[in-house]
C-alpha positions as CSV (number, residue, x, y, z in Angstrom):
1,M,-133.5,42.1,2.5
2,K,-135.0,45.5,1.4
3,T,-134.9,46.1,-2.3
4,Y,-135.4,49.3,-4.4
5,N,-137.5,49.9,-7.4
6,N,-138.8,53.0,-9.2
7,L,-135.3,54.7,-9.2
8,F,-135.0,55.6,-12.8
9,D,-137.2,58.7,-12.9
10,K,-135.2,60.2,-10.0
11,L,-132.0,59.2,-11.7
12,C,-133.1,61.0,-14.9
13,S,-134.5,64.1,-13.1
14,F,-133.0,67.5,-14.0
15,E,-132.2,68.0,-10.3
16,N,-130.2,64.9,-10.1
17,L,-128.3,65.6,-13.3
18,R,-127.5,69.1,-12.2
19,L,-126.1,67.8,-8.9
20,A,-124.2,65.2,-10.9
21,F,-122.7,67.9,-13.0
22,K,-121.6,69.9,-10.0
23,K,-119.8,66.8,-8.6
24,A,-118.2,65.9,-11.9
25,K,-117.0,69.5,-12.2
26,K,-115.3,69.7,-8.8
27,G,-111.6,70.3,-9.1
28,K,-111.8,70.5,-12.9
29,S,-113.6,73.8,-13.5
30,K,-110.7,75.2,-15.6
31,K,-110.7,72.3,-18.0
32,W,-111.8,73.3,-21.5
33,Y,-114.3,70.4,-21.8
34,V,-115.9,71.4,-18.5
35,Q,-116.2,75.0,-19.6
36,E,-117.6,74.0,-22.9
37,F,-120.2,71.8,-21.3
38,E,-121.1,74.4,-18.7
39,S,-121.5,77.1,-21.4
40,N,-124.6,75.2,-22.6
41,L,-125.5,73.5,-19.4
42,D,-129.3,73.4,-19.6
43,D,-129.1,72.1,-23.2
44,E,-126.5,69.5,-22.3
45,L,-128.4,68.2,-19.3
46,T,-131.7,68.2,-21.3
47,K,-130.0,66.1,-24.0
48,L,-128.8,63.6,-21.4
49,K,-132.2,63.4,-19.8
50,Q,-133.8,62.8,-23.1
51,E,-131.3,60.1,-24.1
52,L,-131.8,58.4,-20.7
53,K,-135.6,58.5,-20.9
54,T,-135.7,57.2,-24.5
55,Q,-133.0,54.6,-23.7
56,T,-130.8,55.9,-26.5
57,Y,-127.9,57.0,-24.3
58,K,-124.6,55.5,-25.4
59,P,-121.3,56.3,-23.6
60,R,-118.5,57.5,-25.8
61,T,-115.3,55.6,-26.3
62,L,-112.9,55.7,-23.4
63,K,-109.6,57.5,-23.8
64,R,-106.8,55.2,-22.9
65,F,-103.4,56.3,-21.5
66,I,-100.6,54.9,-19.5
67,V,-99.4,56.1,-16.0
68,R,-96.1,55.0,-14.5
69,D,-95.8,55.9,-10.8
70,P,-93.5,53.8,-10.9
71,K,-96.0,50.9,-11.3
72,T,-97.4,50.9,-14.8
73,R,-101.2,51.3,-14.9
74,V,-103.6,51.6,-17.8
75,I,-106.1,54.4,-17.1
76,H,-109.3,54.9,-19.1
77,A,-110.9,58.4,-19.0
78,S,-114.5,58.9,-19.8
79,A,-115.9,61.8,-21.7
80,F,-117.2,64.5,-19.4
81,R,-120.9,64.0,-20.3
82,D,-120.4,60.3,-19.3
83,R,-118.9,61.3,-16.0
84,V,-122.0,63.3,-15.3
85,I,-124.0,60.1,-15.8
86,H,-121.7,58.2,-13.5
87,H,-122.3,60.7,-10.8
88,A,-126.1,60.6,-11.5
89,I,-126.1,56.8,-11.0
90,C,-124.0,57.0,-7.8
91,N,-126.1,59.8,-6.4
92,L,-129.0,57.3,-6.3
93,I,-127.5,53.9,-5.5
94,E,-124.5,54.8,-3.3
95,P,-126.7,55.6,-0.2
96,I,-128.5,52.3,-0.7
97,F,-125.3,50.2,-0.6
98,E,-123.6,52.5,2.0
99,K,-126.1,51.2,4.5
100,I,-124.9,47.6,4.1
101,F,-121.2,48.2,3.9
102,I,-119.2,47.1,6.9
103,H,-117.5,49.7,9.0
104,D,-113.9,48.7,8.2
105,T,-113.7,49.2,4.5
106,Y,-112.0,52.5,3.8
107,A,-111.7,53.3,0.0
108,N,-113.9,55.7,-1.8
109,R,-116.3,56.4,1.1
110,K,-117.2,59.5,3.0
111,N,-115.3,60.1,6.3
112,K,-113.0,57.1,5.6
113,G,-109.8,57.1,3.5
114,V,-106.1,56.2,4.1
115,H,-105.6,58.0,7.4
116,A,-108.8,56.6,9.0
117,G,-107.7,53.1,7.9
118,L,-104.2,53.6,9.4
119,K,-105.8,54.8,12.7
120,R,-108.0,51.8,12.8
121,F,-105.0,49.5,12.2
122,D,-103.3,51.1,15.1
123,E,-106.3,50.2,17.3
124,F,-106.3,46.6,16.1
125,K,-102.5,46.1,16.5
126,R,-102.7,47.2,20.1
127,K,-105.5,44.8,20.9
128,V,-103.8,41.8,19.1
129,A,-100.4,42.6,20.7
130,N,-102.0,43.0,24.1
131,N,-100.9,46.6,24.4
132,G,-97.3,45.9,23.3
133,R,-96.5,42.5,25.0
134,L,-93.1,41.5,23.7
135,T,-92.0,38.2,22.2
136,R,-89.5,36.0,24.0
137,N,-85.9,37.2,23.6
138,A,-87.2,40.5,22.1
139,K,-84.3,42.7,20.8
140,D,-86.3,45.9,20.9
141,K,-89.6,47.4,22.0
142,N,-91.2,46.8,18.5
143,M,-90.9,43.0,18.8
144,V,-94.4,42.5,19.9
145,V,-96.5,39.4,19.7
146,G,-99.1,38.9,17.0
147,Y,-99.4,38.3,13.2
148,A,-101.0,39.9,10.2
149,L,-102.4,38.3,7.0
150,K,-101.7,41.0,4.4
151,A,-103.2,40.2,1.0
152,D,-104.6,41.6,-2.2
153,I,-106.5,40.3,-5.2
154,R,-104.5,39.4,-8.3
155,H,-105.4,41.8,-11.2
156,Y,-108.5,42.8,-9.4
157,F,-110.1,45.3,-11.8
158,D,-109.2,43.2,-14.8
159,T,-110.9,40.0,-13.4
160,I,-114.1,41.3,-11.9
161,D,-116.9,39.1,-13.4
162,I,-119.6,41.4,-14.8
163,G,-122.2,38.7,-14.6
164,I,-121.6,38.1,-10.9
165,L,-121.4,41.9,-10.3
166,M,-124.8,42.4,-11.9
167,K,-126.3,39.7,-9.7
168,I,-124.9,41.3,-6.6
169,I,-126.3,44.7,-7.6
170,G,-129.6,43.0,-8.5
171,K,-130.0,41.8,-4.9
172,K,-130.7,45.4,-3.9
173,I,-131.8,47.2,-7.1
174,E,-134.8,45.8,-8.9
175,D,-135.4,48.7,-11.3
176,K,-134.9,47.3,-14.8
177,N,-134.1,50.6,-16.5
178,T,-131.5,51.4,-13.8
179,L,-129.9,48.0,-14.1
180,Q,-129.8,48.3,-17.9
181,L,-128.1,51.7,-17.6
182,I,-125.5,50.2,-15.3
183,K,-125.0,47.3,-17.7
184,T,-124.5,49.8,-20.5
185,I,-121.8,51.7,-18.5
186,L,-120.0,48.4,-17.6
187,G,-120.2,47.3,-21.2
188,N,-118.3,50.3,-22.5
189,Y,-114.9,48.7,-22.1
190,D,-112.5,46.6,-24.3
191,F,-112.6,43.4,-22.2
192,K,-109.3,41.4,-22.2
193,I,-111.3,38.4,-21.1
194,S,-115.0,38.1,-22.2
195,N,-117.3,39.9,-19.8
196,K,-114.5,40.5,-17.2
197,G,-113.0,43.7,-16.0
198,M,-113.7,47.3,-15.3
199,P,-111.7,50.4,-16.4
200,L,-109.5,52.1,-13.9
201,G,-110.4,55.8,-13.8
202,N,-114.2,55.7,-13.7
203,L,-116.1,56.7,-10.6
204,T,-118.5,53.8,-11.2
205,S,-115.6,51.4,-11.3
206,Q,-114.4,52.5,-7.9
207,F,-117.9,52.2,-6.4
208,F,-118.7,48.9,-8.0
209,A,-115.4,47.5,-6.8
210,N,-116.6,48.1,-3.2
211,I,-119.9,46.4,-3.9
212,Y,-118.2,43.4,-5.4
213,L,-115.9,42.8,-2.4
214,N,-118.6,43.5,0.1
215,E,-119.3,39.8,-0.4
216,L,-115.8,39.1,0.9
217,D,-116.3,41.5,3.8
218,Y,-119.4,39.7,4.9
219,Y,-117.7,36.3,4.6
220,V,-114.7,37.4,6.7
221,K,-116.8,39.2,9.4
222,H,-119.8,36.9,9.7
223,N,-118.6,33.5,8.6
224,L,-115.0,33.5,9.7
225,K,-115.9,35.9,12.5
226,A,-112.5,37.7,12.2
227,K,-112.5,40.7,14.5
228,Y,-109.6,42.6,13.2
229,Y,-110.1,43.0,9.4
230,I,-109.5,46.1,7.3
231,R,-110.0,46.5,3.5
232,Y,-109.0,49.3,1.1
233,V,-110.1,48.5,-2.5
234,D,-108.6,45.0,-3.1
235,D,-105.9,45.2,-0.3
236,F,-106.9,43.8,3.0
237,V,-105.4,42.8,6.3
238,I,-106.5,40.5,9.1
239,L,-104.7,40.6,12.5
240,H,-104.6,37.7,15.0
241,D,-102.4,36.4,17.8
242,S,-102.3,33.0,16.2
243,K,-100.4,32.3,12.9
244,E,-102.2,29.0,12.5
245,R,-105.6,30.8,12.6
246,L,-104.5,33.2,9.9
247,L,-103.2,30.3,7.7
248,L,-106.7,28.8,8.0
249,Y,-108.3,32.1,7.1
250,K,-106.1,32.4,4.1
251,W,-107.0,29.0,2.8
252,L,-110.8,29.6,3.4
253,I,-110.7,33.0,1.8
254,T,-108.8,31.6,-1.3
255,N,-111.6,29.1,-1.8
256,F,-114.3,31.6,-1.2
257,L,-112.9,34.0,-3.7
258,K,-112.5,31.3,-6.4
259,Q,-115.9,29.7,-5.9
260,R,-118.1,32.8,-5.2
261,L,-116.4,35.7,-7.0
262,N,-114.1,34.1,-9.6
263,L,-111.1,35.9,-8.1
264,E,-107.7,34.8,-6.7
265,L,-105.3,36.1,-4.1
266,H,-102.1,37.5,-5.5
267,P,-99.5,34.8,-4.8
268,G,-96.6,37.1,-4.2
269,K,-98.4,39.7,-2.2
270,S,-100.5,37.6,0.1
271,K,-98.4,36.7,3.2
272,I,-98.6,36.2,6.9
273,V,-96.0,38.3,8.7
274,P,-95.2,38.9,12.4
275,L,-96.3,42.3,13.5
276,H,-92.7,43.1,14.7
277,N,-91.5,42.8,11.1
278,G,-93.7,45.7,10.1
279,V,-96.8,45.5,7.9
280,T,-96.9,47.3,4.6
281,L,-100.3,49.1,4.6
282,L,-101.7,52.1,2.7
283,G,-98.3,53.5,1.6
284,F,-96.6,53.0,5.0
285,R,-94.5,50.4,6.7
286,V,-96.3,50.1,10.0
287,F,-94.4,48.9,13.1
288,Y,-95.9,48.8,16.6
289,H,-94.4,52.1,17.8
290,Y,-93.9,54.0,14.6
291,K,-94.7,54.1,10.9
292,L,-92.6,55.2,7.9
293,P,-93.5,55.8,4.2
294,R,-92.6,53.0,1.9
295,K,-89.3,53.5,0.2
296,S,-90.9,53.2,-3.3
297,N,-93.3,56.0,-2.4
298,L,-90.5,58.2,-1.1
299,D,-88.4,57.6,-4.2
300,K,-91.3,58.5,-6.4
301,F,-92.0,61.7,-4.5
302,E,-88.4,62.8,-4.5
303,R,-88.0,62.1,-8.2
304,K,-91.1,64.1,-9.2
305,L,-90.2,67.0,-6.9
306,N,-86.7,67.1,-8.2
307,N,-87.9,67.2,-11.8
308,L,-90.3,70.1,-11.0
309,C,-87.6,72.1,-9.2
310,V,-84.9,71.5,-11.9
311,N,-87.3,72.5,-14.7
312,G,-88.2,75.5,-12.7
313,G,-84.6,76.6,-12.3
314,G,-84.4,75.5,-8.7
315,T,-87.5,77.5,-7.6
316,I,-90.6,76.1,-5.9
317,G,-93.4,76.9,-8.4
318,D,-97.1,76.6,-7.7
319,K,-97.2,73.0,-9.0
320,A,-94.2,71.9,-6.9
321,S,-95.5,73.8,-3.9
322,K,-98.9,72.1,-4.0
323,M,-97.3,68.7,-4.5
324,L,-95.0,69.3,-1.5
325,E,-97.9,70.5,0.7
326,G,-100.1,67.5,-0.3
327,W,-97.3,65.0,0.3
328,F,-96.4,66.5,3.7
329,G,-100.0,66.4,4.7
330,Y,-100.0,62.7,3.8
331,V,-96.7,61.6,5.5
332,M,-97.2,63.7,8.7
333,H,-99.5,60.8,9.8
334,G,-96.3,58.8,10.1
335,N,-93.1,59.4,12.1
336,T,-91.6,61.7,9.5
337,Y,-90.5,64.9,11.2
338,K,-86.8,64.3,10.5
339,L,-87.6,63.2,6.9
340,R,-89.6,66.3,6.2
341,K,-86.9,68.5,7.7
342,K,-84.3,66.8,5.5
343,I,-86.4,67.3,2.3
344,I,-86.8,71.1,3.1
345,K,-83.1,71.4,3.6
346,E,-82.4,69.6,0.2
347,I,-84.8,72.0,-1.6
348,R,-83.0,75.0,-0.1
349,Q,-79.7,73.6,-1.2
350,L,-81.0,73.0,-4.7
351,H,-82.3,76.6,-4.9
352,E,-78.9,77.9,-3.8
353,T,-77.1,76.1,-6.6
354,Y,-79.2,77.9,-9.3
């Protein structure tokens, strides 16, 4: 296995830090803290470079806040200067690990994402269902053969073992200073359990989460030789025409996660379901011939949009308009023409009442 050393000088270079700033700034150029940093950009980057070189860099305390959407999540926001460092790290090591990631993991990667994952799932379900072969006594055309193991990791970000993660990273990265910087970033967190967990909200957390479960990806693809496997962060699905084979996979994966990664499957969300029941995946309920947004996602969207319209006196302001445009861009990948038409009609009716 090829390993990498002598990365730290490149990581600390002014060119890399400037690129990292541009990436950290993207979509946030109007924020006061970004404008303040940019107003003294050369000085700020020089300070960061000096702190990295002298190994005196210390990340600032994370800002903690709660998001309810409707699931309650604890988000930890880093100071902007620390986000620049996160991008500086990922600029150097992301290309290294991208080479060894499997094709079918879709979170936080270029040219991947939700819609690419859904498209791949459509390919897999056709193969497993033998192009739509129906079950015996099928009641409709969606009652096709085949099963899916749909699973996720219990409290994934809170239970990632930092020691194991550093060993995995160390298989590819041998530069001691780079490893120490990564360890410093990972240590800037109020662990619920000693040396376990990463904060939601950090770029590095998203990237390291992929590295950690790359071990599972290789086990599923190379040891279990499962053909039809897709992962998005800690959610994954395996399709097969045999329920018994998926039961075996589930048992073997449970043991692998416990023994190798100190993780466990979520007991209530890890199930084997017939394809004709629909598979909950990436915000959709996916059947053989169609897919619909999950009811919880639809309820959340309608609640937010209604609040924005009511507060705006029934008008579609910029914020509501952008939200509507973004959500329509998302759900149009499902069978949602009638749903989108219904929502537009409701908005018009709301506008007419004001």
